[in-house]
C-alpha positions in Angstrom: 92.4 85.3 82.6 92.7 88.7 81.0 94.2 88.7 77.5 97.0 91.1 78.5 98.4 88.4 80.8 98.3 85.7 78.1 99.8 88.1 75.5 102.9 88.3 77.7 103.6 84.6 76.8 105.4 84.8 73.4 107.7 82.9 71.1 111.4 83.8 70.9 111.1 85.0 67.3 108.2 87.4 68.0 109.9 88.6 71.2 113.2 89.3 69.5 111.4 91.7 67.1 109.6 93.4 70.0 112.7 93.8 72.0 114.6 95.3 69.0 111.9 98.0 68.7 111.9 98.6 72.5 115.7 99.0 72.5 115.5 101.5 69.6 113.2 103.6 71.8 115.8 103.5 74.6 114.4 100.7 76.7 116.8 98.5 78.7 115.9 94.8 78.5 116.6 92.5 81.5 116.6 88.7 81.0 116.5 86.0 83.6 115.6 82.3 83.4 114.5 79.4 85.5 112.1 76.6 86.2 109.8 78.5 88.6 108.1 75.3 89.4 106.2 76.2 92.6 106.2 80.0 92.8 107.3 81.3 96.3 108.4 84.5 98.0 112.0 84.0 96.9 110.9 83.9 93.3 108.7 87.0 93.6 111.4 89.1 95.4 114.0 87.9 92.9 111.9 88.8 89.9 111.0 92.2 91.3 114.7 93.0 91.9 115.6 91.7 88.4 112.9 93.9 86.9 114.2 96.9 88.7 117.5 96.6 86.7 115.9 97.8 83.5 112.7 98.7 81.7 111.4 95.3 80.5 111.8 92.0 82.3 111.9 88.9 80.2 111.7 85.4 81.8 113.1 82.5 79.9 111.0 79.6 81.3 112.3 76.1 81.2 109.8 73.9 79.4 108.6 70.7 81.1 111.1 68.7 79.1 114.1 70.8 80.1 113.0 70.9 83.8 113.0 67.1 83.7 116.5 67.1 82.3 117.7 69.5 85.0 115.7 68.3 88.0 114.9 64.7 87.3 111.9 62.8 86.1 109.7 63.8 89.1 109.7 67.4 88.1 108.2 69.8 87.2 105.3 69.6 89.6 103.4 72.4 87.7 102.8 72.2 84.0 104.7 74.7 81.8 101.6 76.5 80.6 100.4 77.1 84.2 103.9 78.2 85.3 104.0 80.6 82.3 100.6 82.1 83.1 101.4 82.6 86.8 104.6 84.3 86.0 103.0 86.5 83.3 100.4 87.6 85.9 103.1 89.3 88.0 103.3 93.0 87.5 107.1 93.1 87.2 107.1 90.6 84.3 106.8 91.9 80.8 107.3 88.7 78.8 107.6 85.0 79.3 109.2 82.7 76.7 109.5 79.0 77.0 112.7 77.1 75.9 113.4 73.4 75.6 117.2 73.2 76.2 118.8 72.6 79.6 120.4 76.1 79.4 119.3 79.4 77.9 122.3 80.3 75.8 120.6 80.1 72.4 117.7 82.1 73.7 119.9 84.7 75.2 121.8 85.0 71.8 118.4 85.4 70.1 117.0 88.0 72.5 120.3 90.0 73.1 119.3 91.4 76.5 121.1 94.4 78.0 121.1 92.9 81.5 121.4 89.3 82.4 120.1 88.6 86.0 120.8 85.5 88.0 120.7 84.5 91.6 123.8 85.3 93.8 124.2 81.6 94.4 125.7 81.5 90.8 129.3 82.7 90.5 129.5 85.3 87.7 131.8 83.2 85.6 129.3 80.3 85.7 126.3 82.3 84.5 125.3 80.9 81.1 125.2 83.7 78.5 127.1 86.2 80.7 130.1 86.5 78.4 127.8 86.9 75.4 125.8 89.7 77.1 129.0 91.5 78.2 130.6 91.2 74.8 127.6 93.1 73.4 128.0 95.9 75.9 125.5 94.6 78.5 126.0 93.6 82.1 125.5 90.7 84.4 123.7 91.2 87.8 123.7 88.7 90.6 120.7 89.1 92.9 120.6 88.1 96.6 118.2 85.2 97.4 115.8 84.9 100.2 117.5 82.5 102.7 116.0 79.1 103.4 113.3 79.3 100.7 113.3 77.0 97.7 111.0 74.9 95.7 112.9 71.8 96.7 112.5 72.6 100.4 108.7 73.2 99.9 108.4 69.8 98.1 110.4 68.1 100.9 108.1 69.6 103.6 105.0 68.4 101.7 106.5 64.9 101.5 107.4 64.9 105.2 103.8 65.9 106.1 102.6 63.1 103.8 104.9 60.5 105.4 103.6 61.4 108.8 100.0 60.9 107.9 
């Protein structure tokens, strides 16, 4: 894998410093987060739309431990290092940072994004970190999802095929 892809995967502390410099030069930072367990067209379109909201797109990626807390002990399917590398290889993604907690509030407070992007399935008042971002002069953007496409549906389809064989 080219080094530039791997260099997009970074710690929160290093990223905070880079983002401060980027904002000083007038760049707008967009943050989104998720598990991104089995990457699909819904994820790709969502991330492209989120990236279009600013100059730099940062993904807070739930670690394997936090995915397990959110989705149950059978998830994730794909290891965190592999998920991070796949996301970092997307052209619209500038940085990927892993986090261990079930929600990204502490990470959002560390990175101080200008825009917080989340799927339109989340009501704005339920978006973790939204109030923090708005209180710092930023905005919250809700992005439309691709209908009938989800990791859970893909897993269920695989299980159905397995059960039939």
